[in-house]
N, C-alpha and C positions, 0 to 999 in steps of 0.2 A: 281887788274890788270886792265889795260885799256880795254875799250870795242872796238870791231872791228870797225875801221874807225873813231873813236872819241878819239883822244889822250888826251882830257881834261875831259873825264868821266871815273871814276874808280868804279868798283863794286867788292864786295867780302864779304862773311860772313855776309850777311844781311845789308851791309852798302853801300850807294851810295854817291860818292863824285864827285862834278864837280866844275870847276873853270873857271874864265875868268880874265886874268891879275892878279890882286891882290884880287879879290873877290872869296871866297871859300864857297861852301854850302856842308854840310854833313847831309845826311838824313838816318834815320834808323827806323825800327819798335821798339816798346817799348822793345820787347824781346832782341833786339840787342844793346840797349843803352850802355851797358858796352863795347862792341866792338867799337862803335862809339866814346866813351870817350877815348878809347885806341888809336884810330887813331888821335884824337885831341892832345893827350899827345905826341905822336910820332912827329907830325908836329911841335908842340910848342918847342920841343927839338932842332929842326933844324932852324926854322923860327920864326921871331917876329910876333906874331899874337894877335888879339884882338877878344874876343867873343862878338858879338853884340846881342846875345840872339836869340829869335825866329825870323825867317825870316819874314820880313814885306815887303821887296822889294829886287829885284835883277836885276841889269842892267836896271834900269828905269821901271821895271814891278812891280806894286803894287800887293801884295799877301794878300788876305783876307781869313781867315780860320774860320770855324764854327765846332768846335770839337764835339759838341753835335750831329749834324746830319752828321758828317764825310764828309764835303764838303769843297772845296777850290776854290777860284776864282782868276783869274789873270787879271789885267787891265793895259792898256797903257794910261789911261785917262790923267794923268799928262803930259806925253810926247806929246799927241795929243793937249792938251791945250797950251803947249809951242809952238808947231808948228803953231797953229792957230793965235798966237799973232804976228807973223811976217807979 
C-alpha cells in the first residue's frame, strides 16, 4: 500500500518498494525475501522488467555497502564531478 503523502513509495509485509519513472527498487529483510520475490514475480507478469542485481546506484546516487559491518554509504560524487566539468 502507498505511504501517506508519497504515491511512489509502497510498504507492506516487510517489503519496501519505491520507484521513479522506470527505475524500481525493492528492499526487504532476509526473512521477507520470499515476499519480495513474490512482488517481483507479480510485477514481471504485468510489466517488462530486468533485474540488475544488487543496487549500486539509483538516480545518480552511488550506493556502497559493507555487509560485514552492516553499513551503507550514498554519494553524489559522480554528479558533482560532472557539474564541475562545465
